[in-house]
C-alpha angles and dihedrals in degrees: 000000000000125000089248091057092046090053091062095054125098124242092259092051092051090047091052093050092050092046093052089057090060099084097184091050091049091049090049091051092051091048092051092047088053091047094051091045091052090046090052091054096031096128089059096044096044114089091218139018122262092251097045113109144158114201090199086072099045111155090002112174121243118288111216117208117244134190136208134151093250100053101017117209107355149135127230113253120247130209127197115236134183122223108239094221108031094029087221116151120236137164128245121203114230099217092183095056118073113190107210119232121206139191119234093003123152119272138150113333118254141161116251110222085357091285114064115070111220140160102189118102129197094241132349142133110304103227093180092056090045090056092051090052091049094245113152110249089231087072094048095100131127119196106168094180098021131256135279128235092282094050094255117153106252094201093052092047091050090055094045092042090055088070089066101034095047098039095048089065093051094047091046093054088052087062089043089054092050095048098036097048097043099041097035092044093051091047094053097038101048098030118175117077092350090058093047094050094047094047093049089050090051092048091051092050092047092049092065116088101245102214096055090043091050089050091051093048092045090052088059092061107104116245088222092067116111124238094265093049092048091048094055092040091057091045094053091043091054090048096051092068102037105052092082096081093054091044091057092048091051092045093053093049093046091051090056095045106038094083095047116122095250092052093048091046091052091053092047090052089058101260114159121246090251092054094047091049101043101027103038111019109034096048087060092072103027091130091060090051091052090051092050092049093047092053091050095058095077089052090056094048092050091046093054091045093051094048094046092045089055091048094247098102129045116357135202135306081045110083122215133144090259093051090050091054091061086086089062098062090098108069091203089063091049091050092052099038108029093167088076086075093066092106088062090059091050092049092048095049093045094048091048090049091053091047093050090047091050092049091050093049091047092053091045093050093051106105091203093057116113 
């Protein structure tokens, strides 16, 4: 595209062109879109529900799907054994028993999107086919990423836990947007004593070490609160300490734009302070706000994970990646059952994707970028 053509494009069009050149950021965006789509339909994608369990398969190792023309898509059955001398439990693979897997077969009932009652699941153990083949139903189990100590399906709980862990970041940045835009905008627009008070408040908040303060605030949450109340309590708590970065970004931009001709003209024409701020000034750097919010999402995810891992955030029966990691506090358990660390891999990949996306958006939003 020639320089003449580029000169006729809007800021958003130029930002889009520069962003599409950032291959890692584009790949990260596609990955995150896929993750949130899967999270939205997690009850359908997950082979089992979050409460389903079979204690006879506690700490069962991962079962990898196989395919051949005789048995079709299947996994080899596993049986729990006890060592006669050490009394240690271990699993033996039944190479002669192929547990059939099926697409869109009936499983436990659930409500898709919380509204549509369904029973079909994307892929799970086909119990009807197992009956026809004479396979005992006790073997009709499918643990793609293994099981935890209670016999819960780790893969299903990762998918269902993503609804909490991924959404808590989005809801938290909504509060960040509200606090950061309103407080930071007022600070930069009015200046004077208002600016001094707001900046001193931000400095005080930033001077506190966040993790210990989060722990103190989380400890205040009543144990009697239900899962939904705790969820929103954690979300608001995470937001109260993270809006300051966005507020400073907004303040700096407003300070540089409030004396521009179009802003002065709007005031002279009788526009209110709210209209000048939210209608004329803030839309001028929306791309920078999006970048700041995008880069804050990983911070929220890690914050929720840390609190839940320490038992001060979300608690069972709620399932999140942080709650799942509570089983990994004992290093001996991790050494024996490493598949319990799978939520760590999901957290790492998701945080990296958000960081790469934020970097790509930041480079794309830079007006001086080539």
